[in-house]
C-alpha positions in Angstrom: 121.1 94.7 107.6 120.6 98.3 108.8 121.8 100.8 105.9 124.9 102.7 106.9 125.1 107.0 106.9 128.2 108.8 105.3 129.3 111.4 107.4 129.9 114.8 105.9 133.7 115.3 105.5 135.7 117.8 107.6 136.7 121.0 105.7 139.9 121.9 105.8 141.4 125.2 106.1 142.3 126.8 102.7 145.5 128.7 101.5 149.3 128.1 102.1 150.5 127.3 105.5 151.9 130.4 107.8 155.5 131.2 106.8 158.4 129.1 108.1 160.0 132.3 109.3 159.4 136.2 109.2 162.2 138.0 107.8 164.4 139.7 110.4 164.4 143.5 111.3 167.3 145.5 112.1 167.7 145.9 115.8 168.0 149.2 116.0 165.0 150.5 114.2 164.1 154.3 113.7 160.1 155.3 114.2 159.7 155.1 110.2 161.8 151.5 109.9 159.5 149.7 113.1 156.6 151.4 111.0 157.8 149.9 107.8 159.1 146.8 109.3 155.1 146.4 110.7 153.7 147.3 107.4 155.6 144.4 105.9 154.7 141.7 108.7 151.4 142.7 108.3 151.5 142.2 104.4 152.9 139.2 104.8 150.7 137.5 107.6 147.8 139.2 107.6 145.7 137.8 104.4 147.6 134.2 105.0 146.4 134.3 108.8 143.0 135.6 107.5 142.9 132.5 104.9 143.7 129.8 108.0 141.3 131.4 110.2 138.4 131.8 107.5 138.8 128.5 106.2 138.8 127.0 109.7 135.3 128.8 110.3 133.9 128.3 106.7 130.4 126.8 106.9 128.3 125.6 104.0 124.4 125.9 104.5 122.0 123.6 103.0 118.3 125.0 102.2 115.6 122.3 103.0 111.8 122.7 102.5 109.9 119.9 104.1 105.9 119.6 103.8 103.7 122.0 105.9 102.0 118.7 107.4 102.2 119.8 111.2 103.5 116.1 111.9 105.9 116.5 109.0 107.2 119.8 110.2 107.8 118.0 113.9 109.6 115.5 112.4 111.8 117.9 110.2 112.3 120.6 112.9 113.7 117.5 115.1 115.8 116.1 112.5 117.3 119.7 111.6 118.2 120.5 115.1 120.1 117.1 115.6 121.9 117.4 112.5 122.5 121.1 113.3 124.3 120.5 116.7 126.5 117.9 115.3 127.5 119.1 112.3 128.3 122.7 112.7 130.5 123.2 109.3 127.5 121.7 107.6 124.3 123.6 108.8 120.9 123.0 107.5 118.4 126.1 106.9 114.8 124.7 107.4 111.5 126.6 105.4 108.5 124.4 104.8 106.8 124.8 102.1 104.0 126.9 101.6 100.2 125.3 103.0 98.2 127.6 100.8 99.6 126.5 97.2 100.0 123.1 96.1 103.9 122.0 96.2 103.9 121.6 92.6 102.8 125.1 91.8 105.7 126.2 94.7 108.0 124.2 92.6 107.7 125.0 89.5 107.7 128.9 89.9 110.7 128.3 92.0 112.5 126.3 89.1 111.7 129.3 86.6 112.8 131.8 89.0 115.9 129.8 89.7 115.1 130.4 93.7 114.4 126.6 94.3 116.2 125.2 97.8 119.0 122.1 98.0 116.4 119.9 99.1 112.8 119.6 99.5 111.1 116.6 100.7 107.2 116.6 99.3 108.2 115.8 95.8 105.2 114.3 93.9 106.0 111.7 91.3 103.3 113.0 89.0 105.0 116.6 88.3 108.3 114.9 87.5 108.3 115.2 84.0 107.3 119.0 84.8 110.4 119.5 87.0 112.6 117.4 84.4 111.5 119.8 81.5 112.3 122.9 83.5 115.6 121.7 84.1 115.2 121.7 87.7 116.3 118.5 88.9 119.7 116.8 89.7 120.8 113.4 88.9 120.6 111.6 91.6 122.3 108.5 90.6 125.7 110.1 90.1 126.2 110.9 93.8 128.4 109.0 95.6 127.1 105.4 96.9 123.3 106.4 95.8 122.2 103.4 94.1 123.8 101.4 96.6 122.1 103.0 99.4 118.8 103.5 98.1 118.6 99.7 97.1 119.8 98.5 100.4 117.3 100.8 102.2 114.2 100.3 99.5 114.9 97.5 97.4 115.5 97.5 93.5 111.9 97.3 92.4 110.9 100.7 94.1 114.2 102.1 93.2 113.0 101.1 89.2 109.9 102.2 89.9 111.1 106.1 90.5 114.0 105.5 87.8 113.0 108.0 84.7 112.5 106.7 81.4 115.8 108.8 80.6 117.5 106.4 83.1 118.4 108.9 85.3 116.9 108.7 88.9 115.5 112.5 89.3 113.7 111.9 92.8 114.4 109.7 95.9 111.7 107.3 96.8 110.6 108.2 100.4 107.6 106.9 101.9 104.2 105.6 100.5 100.3 106.2 101.6 98.4 103.3 100.1 94.5 104.3 100.5 92.4 101.5 102.2 89.0 101.8 103.8 88.3 102.3 107.4 85.5 100.9 109.0 83.3 101.4 112.1 83.5 98.1 113.9 80.4 98.5 116.1 78.3 99.9 113.2 79.1 97.4 111.0 78.4 94.5 113.5 74.9 96.0 114.5 73.9 96.4 110.8 75.1 92.3 110.6 77.9 93.2 108.1 81.1 91.6 108.2 84.4 93.3 107.0 85.1 90.1 104.1 81.8 91.0 103.0 82.9 94.4 101.5 85.5 93.1 99.5 83.6 92.6 95.9 81.2 95.1 94.8 78.4 93.1 95.0 78.8 92.3 98.5 79.6 96.2 99.1 76.6 97.2 97.3 74.5 94.9 99.2 75.7 96.0 102.7 75.1 99.6 101.5 71.7 98.5 100.9 71.2 96.3 104.5 72.7 99.6 106.0 69.8 101.9 104.3 67.0 99.6 105.4 68.3 99.4 109.3 68.3 102.7 109.7 66.1 104.2 107.4 68.2 105.9 105.4 69.6 107.7 108.5 72.9 106.0 108.6 74.8 105.2 104.9 77.4 102.3 104.5 79.6 105.0 102.2 79.4 108.3 101.3 81.6 108.9 97.8 82.8 112.7 97.8 80.8 115.0 95.6 83.9 117.3 95.4 84.8 117.7 91.9 88.4 119.1 92.7 91.0 117.1 90.5 92.8 115.7 93.4 89.7 114.4 95.1 89.7 111.8 92.4 92.8 110.0 94.0 90.9 108.9 96.5 87.9 107.6 94.8 87.7 106.6 91.2 91.4 106.6 91.0 92.2 104.2 94.1 89.6 102.2 92.9 90.4 101.8 89.1 94.1 100.7 89.8 92.3 97.9 92.5 90.1 97.0 89.4 93.0 97.2 86.8 95.4 95.3 89.0 97.8 97.8 89.3 97.2 99.7 85.4 97.4 103.2 85.2 95.4 105.8 83.3 98.1 105.5 80.6 99.9 102.7 79.2 103.8 102.8 79.0 103.9 104.8 75.5 101.8 107.5 77.0 98.2 106.6 75.2 94.9 106.9 77.1 93.6 103.0 78.9 91.2 104.3 81.3 88.1 103.7 79.0 88.3 100.0 79.7 86.5 97.6 81.3 87.9 98.3 84.9 87.3 102.2 84.3 83.7 101.5 83.4 83.0 99.3 86.3 84.4 101.7 88.7 82.4 104.4 87.4 78.9 102.0 87.7 79.9 101.5 90.8 80.4 104.7 92.5 76.9 105.7 90.4 75.2 103.2 92.0 75.6 104.9 95.7 73.9 108.1 94.2 71.2 106.3 91.8 70.0 104.1 94.3 70.2 106.8 97.2 72.7 105.4 99.1 74.7 108.4 99.8 73.7 111.9 99.9 74.7 114.5 97.0 74.9 117.3 99.5 78.6 118.1 101.7 78.8 118.9 105.0 81.5 120.4 107.0 80.9 117.2 109.7 83.1 114.3 109.7 80.4 111.9 108.8 82.4 109.1 109.8 82.9 110.1 113.5 79.6 111.2 113.5 78.4 107.3 113.1 76.4 108.8 109.8 79.3 106.9 107.8 80.2 103.6 108.3 82.9 103.2 105.9 85.6 105.7 104.3 88.4 106.0 102.8 92.3 106.0 105.0 95.6 106.1 105.0 98.7 106.3 107.2 98.5 109.9 106.6 95.1 110.3 108.7 96.0 108.2 111.5 97.2 111.4 113.7 94.0 112.7 112.6 91.9 109.8 114.0 94.2 109.1 117.1 93.5 113.2 118.0 89.8 113.5 116.9 88.1 110.1 117.3 85.2 110.2 119.9 86.0 108.3 123.0 85.4 104.6 122.6 85.6 105.0 118.8 86.8 101.4 117.3 87.6 101.0 113.5 89.7 98.4 111.1 91.1 98.0 108.1 90.6 96.5 105.0 91.6 96.5 100.8 89.3 98.4 98.6 86.9 96.6 97.0 86.8 94.9 93.6 84.6 93.9 91.0 83.5 90.5 91.5 86.1 89.2 88.5 88.9 89.6 91.0 87.8 88.0 94.2 90.3 86.8 96.2 93.2 87.8 94.5 95.8 90.3 95.5 94.6 93.8 95.7 96.1 96.9 94.2 95.3 100.4 95.4 96.8 103.9 95.1 99.9 104.9 96.8 100.0 108.6 97.4 103.9 108.8 97.3 105.9 111.4 98.1 109.6 111.9 97.6 112.9 113.6 98.0 114.8 115.8 95.5 117.9 118.1 94.9 117.7 120.7 92.5 120.1 121.5 89.8 120.5 125.2 91.8 122.5 123.5 94.6 125.7 124.7 94.9 126.5 121.9 97.3 124.6 118.2 95.9 126.8 115.9 97.6 126.8 117.5 101.2 122.6 117.8 100.4 122.8 114.2 99.7 124.4 113.5 103.0 121.6 114.9 104.7 119.1 113.3 103.0 121.2 110.0 104.0 120.9 111.0 107.6 117.0 111.7 106.8 116.5 107.9 105.3 118.8 106.4 108.0 117.1 103.3 109.8 116.7 105.5 113.2 115.1 108.8 111.7 113.0 106.6 109.4 111.7 104.8 112.5 110.9 108.2 114.3 109.2 109.3 110.9 107.3 106.5 111.0 106.3 107.4 114.9 105.5 110.9 114.8 103.3 110.8 111.1 102.3 107.4 111.0 103.1 107.0 107.7 105.3 104.5 105.7 108.8 104.9 104.4 109.9 103.0 101.6 112.4 100.6 103.8 112.7 96.9 103.7 112.1 94.9 106.4 110.3 97.0 108.9 108.4 94.2 110.4 110.9 92.5 111.8 113.3 95.5 112.6 113.8 95.8 116.2 113.7 100.4 115.5 110.2 99.4 114.1 108.0 96.8 115.7 107.9 99.1 119.0 106.2 101.0 116.7 104.0 98.7 115.0 103.2 97.3 118.7 102.0 100.7 119.7 100.0 101.4 116.3 98.6 97.8 115.5 96.9 99.4 112.1 100.1 100.3 110.7 100.2 96.9 110.1 97.7 96.3 107.3 99.4 99.6 105.6 102.6 97.8 105.9 101.2 94.8 103.5 99.3 96.9 101.5 102.3 99.1 100.2 103.8 96.3 98.6 100.7 96.4 96.0 100.9 100.1 95.7 100.8 102.3 92.2 101.3 106.1 92.0 100.2 108.2 88.7 101.4 108.3 85.2 104.6 110.6 84.8 103.1 113.4 82.8 102.6 117.8 82.3 99.4 116.9 81.5 98.2 115.4 85.1 96.3 117.9 86.5 94.0 118.8 83.3 93.2 114.9 82.9 92.0 114.4 86.2 90.1 117.9 85.9 88.8 116.2 83.0 87.2 113.3 85.1 86.4 115.2 87.6 83.9 116.9 85.3 82.4 113.8 83.9 82.3 111.8 87.4 79.8 115.3 88.1 77.8 114.2 84.9 77.9 110.6 85.0 78.4 109.7 88.6 77.2 112.2 90.7 74.0 113.8 88.9 73.5 111.1 86.3 72.8 113.3 83.5 74.8 110.5 81.6 75.2 106.7 81.5 78.4 106.1 83.8 80.2 104.2 80.4 79.1 107.5 78.4 80.9 109.8 80.7 84.0 107.6 81.4 84.1 107.7 77.7 83.9 111.5 76.9 86.5 111.6 80.3 89.0 109.5 78.0 88.5 111.4 74.8 89.2 114.5 76.6 92.4 113.1 78.0 93.3 112.1 74.5 92.9 115.4 72.7 94.8 117.1 76.2 97.7 114.7 75.1 97.3 115.5 71.4 97.1 119.4 71.9 93.5 119.5 70.7 92.1 120.4 74.1 
């Protein structure tokens, strides 16, 4: 069943009605009495007429901050134009989030200054606690028809996933970008490797050696990034960790650090093997190794599909597979990092219900389909594989089908105010134990976990 969109209320004129009759003036008037009568008429009718006309022409403006991603700006521009053309009484003022800073930094600064928009559409779940602690986010479950609308669109499990421990819903589920691995179809076949060989760590590492032997070190199966910026770990260590732990995040439900476990150690050892055995270079390059053909496999998500479409060399063919898992999980469903982004209304909004009406429009079936068509990203919407709004898009972009299937088995990050500090600690030890090999991978992971515990306890 398609979700319905609640149309904005019609704003009525405020103030009392015009007087039924204007007091009758004397028939024979002097200039003075005519002037006095005109003044009396103006005093009676003027304020009422002004109130009537002002109310009739009243206009509410909602501020909307979308992502600075070019495809998302294109989507936002289209829907805002469509909305504004159909709703003169409720206009949307769009201002993309600045690209030079992280969304979290921008929004935290705006919350502190009380300059937040009515609506923002790039909310990172890992920052929700910080936004809530600062008093920035609206309790969306109190909006008219909210739970019914969101459950019909996204399902109870997704709504529950983004419900705060307090029971309030501070973010509106919007989209996921499950991380998978893209592979070069022609080169993988030339090396005698089947995509299924890459399903487990043993098969993946054997394939890496085969690539090294086949091309004498000129090509590599997979080159983990050596960039130690904290958020880079989302797309190597963390995605692999979610798969190896079958969906367990870094912290348990009580907020305790749990990633110094078998899954974490297996991931650090797996990644370290590429650098230790010479299967991957330790240097960086500004070139895209995947398109150059010097790397046969790389991480990919729906967010990379527009880049592939616009930049892949002529005749380039790629396929998608789940991220590899430890041998003990062979044949089991694979989880991965979902890179979700959501929508929220802020407590500074003077028109939260009107803002919700606009969000309902953003999340309508038609606009979810438009969003997928423009960005290649996956909305949190049930039944897309059989919905006639989406089937033509999936036929045109067949790789999206793999992402749709993977979306059901994704995880975000822990909702903790220490997220950046924890991932920074992991990145430091990733450099030491995985890239440089100055520490054993298991020791490096243990150090990262202890630093995370110290950060949470306030000792670091």
